[in-house]
N, C-alpha and C positions, 0 to 999 in steps of 0.2 A: 819889145815888139820889133818885128826884122823890119815890116814894112815902113817905119822911121827912119833909117838907115837909109835906106832905098829914094825916098821923097825926095832926099834932094838930088840923085840924078834921075827924075822923075822923068826929065825931058831928052835925055841920051837915053835912058835905057829901054823905055815905052812899055804899051801894056802887055804887048805879048810876052816878052822878055821877064817885066816884071812878075808876071804868068809863071810861067817857067820856073822864074827861081823861084818862087812859093812852092809850088809844088814837090822842087827837088828837095825843100823844105822839109816838107809833110811826109815824103818818102822814104827822108834819112832817121825823122824821127818814127815813126811806125818799124822802119827796119830795127830800128837799136830798142825803143824803147817798149815794143810790143803792140799789137794791134791795138787795146783801148783808148790809149795814150795818141795814138798814129789818129786812130778817128777825131777825135780832140784834136789835135794840130791840122787838120783838113779843115773845120771847122771853122780856126781860128785866121788858119792861113786866108780860104774861103772869102770871111769877112773883113780883111787886113786888107786882104787883095781889090774887095768893092768900100771899104774906107779911104783908101789913102789913093788910088789909080783911076776908079770909074766915077763918072759925074754923072753928079756935082760932088764935091770933093769934099771931104768930110763930116757924111752923113750914111747914110747902110739906105738912101732912097738910090735907084738904076731909072735915068729916064729912055735909051734907048732899048727896045726889045733887043738886039740882037748882044747888048752885055748880059741881059737876064739870059740865055740860052747861054754867053758863053762862062757866066759862074756857076750854073750849072751842070755843065760840058768838065768843068775847072772841080766842083765837088764830085761829078760820078767816078773823074778818074781818080782823084784824091781819095776817096774812100776806096776805090776796086781795088784801086795800087795797095792801098796802106793792110787791106784785109790778104789781098797776095803774099804780101810781102811780110807778116806776121801772121802766118796761121796758127790759130788755138791762144794768140796772144804772146807766144812764148818768142825770145829775140833771136832775130834770124843774123844778124851781125854784133859783134860786142869784142870785148875783150879776149876772149878765144880765136879769135881769129889771128892773131897775135903769138899762136903759140906754133907753127910755121916757122916763124924767124928764130925759134929758140929751141935747138935740140937740145931731146932728152938725155936725162944723162945713164 
């Protein structure tokens, strides 16, 4: 789980930066493996952000209403971004991008 590595740096990383890192992770997963996996990644990164970075920690409950709104916006952006990066569930990026680096014979 990506949150486990960030937990050690939680005081240095901050909630906003952690959220952006999880968002980047969800979008990269969607771009590489497609929409369906991207949607799953969006949900899992949202849960990980809640569990590891939003108080009370290590639970899925949220005390502050502003954090509920932040999680909802994070999930919405992740889902929309995942859908845009991988239309129809196809791959947007992948090994075929490396073809530009290798000249055709």
